[in-house]
C-alpha positions, 0 to 999 in steps of 0.5 A: 610531600617535601622531603625537606620539610623536617629532618629524618628522625626515624632511627629504629632498625625494626618495627616496634608496637610504638610505630602503630600507636598513633604518636610520632613513632608512627608518624616517623615511620609513615613520613619516612618509609611510605609517604616520602616514597609514594608522595601522595597529594597532601596528608589527608585521610583520603585521595581526591581523584581526577582524570580526563577519561572520567569525563567521557560519556559513558565511561565506566569506573572499575574497581577491585581490591585483594590482599597479598601474603606470601612466604618469603616475603622477597623472592627471585623476581619480586617481592610482596610489594610488587605482587600487590601492585601487579595483581591489583593492576592485572585484576583491573586490566583483564576486566577491560579498565585502564588502571589509574590509582591504587590504595595500599594498607600495610599490616606489619608484624613487630620486629619486621626490619625497617629496611625490609619495608623500604625495599618493598616500598621501593618495588611498589613505586618501581612497578607503579611507574612501569604500569602508569598507576599512582599509589594515592592513599593508604594505611599502616597497622602494627601488630604483635609478634606472631599475629602476622607473617611478617607483612600483609599488603591490601591493595585497592585499585580503581581504573576507567573502562572506556566507552564501548569497551565490554569484556566478560566471559558470558561474551565467549562464543563457540569457536573463539580462541584461547591465547596465553601470553607466556609461560606458565607456572613459573611464580608457584615453582619459584616460591616453591624453590625459594622457601628452601624446604626442599632443597631444590636449586633453580634459575627460575624467577617469578613472572610477576609483571603488570599487564595493563599495557599488554591489554590495551595493545591486545584490544587495539589489534582484536577489538572484539576480544571477548574476555580475559583472566590472570591465571593466579591462584589455581593456575591456568586450569581454575581460570578456564574453569571459571570461564567455561562455567560463566559462558556455559561453553566447553573449552578444549586446550592442547597440552602440546601448545602449552608454553612451559619451561623445562625446569617447571615441568621437571620440578612438577614431575619430581614432586607430583604437581600438575603445572596447570595448576601452578600460580602465575602472577604475570600471566593471562588467558583470553579469548578472541574470535577466530578471525582476530586471533593472529592479530591479537597474537602478534600484538602480544608477541611485540610486547616484552610481557607477551614474548612467549604468547601461544594459541593454546584452544578454543571455545566449543559448543559441547560439554558446557562448563567443562575444560578438557585437554588433548594430551601429548599421547593423543588422548583427552582428559577432564581439566577440573577446578583446583581442589584443596591447596597445591601450595600455600602462600603464593600470592 
């Protein structure tokens, strides 16, 4: 889209219902806040996609969709726009796909500051550039006051799985090693502190980051990588339980090996939370054969997204479908799936 196509007309400082009414006000909002930043190819009602990777024999398309709601909309280390791009890119990447394209749909509450929308869109553009994807189409809807929590974003991602690549929890085998790419719980703890409800003061920042480049580096170093999951809602505990159940194997992790910041551990101790269930937005756990574990770990640590990577456990043939943790005191406990909700609106 050519920025010089017509002079700027958007003079409002807040979104009104007229911005969702289908007329000039809506066109001004779309043109000057969204299209001018995302720069889609034309202004049709669909994106027309082409990429050389699609022509490779045996290549497969991967697609995922997710909705993002978070309070507050802006927080240390990111905002809802950063979450929307990273969350969707990461869902593709952990399945072995190379993320290529995103769509983005915005549900905007009447009264939302247009300056906030511009900041969120700028975050999405910056994160898309970092992760190597394009935001190619989208939609906007405006709802009345009280009908939404400021702003909701739904993103759909499309990527390509190269020929011969196959990742899935059902491929995990006994003896495979579990690796995480970084510290646990930063996002959940950051959001909790940012709300200000508990008068907590901290320098924590969300771990929100795209993991596509990291996954490509790991697969290049450890070509028999079995499976990966991003540890978002429900945290590491829920991700491991999902994998254990899909693989019909047991998983054992070592509490002393889990990378974690002292601030997060302290906050959890004060509030009675378990850091294993805190949400992450730039942390994944993957399983690789034991003889490729060191190569995978080195590939992770060579990238900024994996600088604090660590081996945390392994898959076992016994207690199928169950996750257990060797505690720092030498005992063992079951790490179950999250029951209920520790923190609302974290992604």
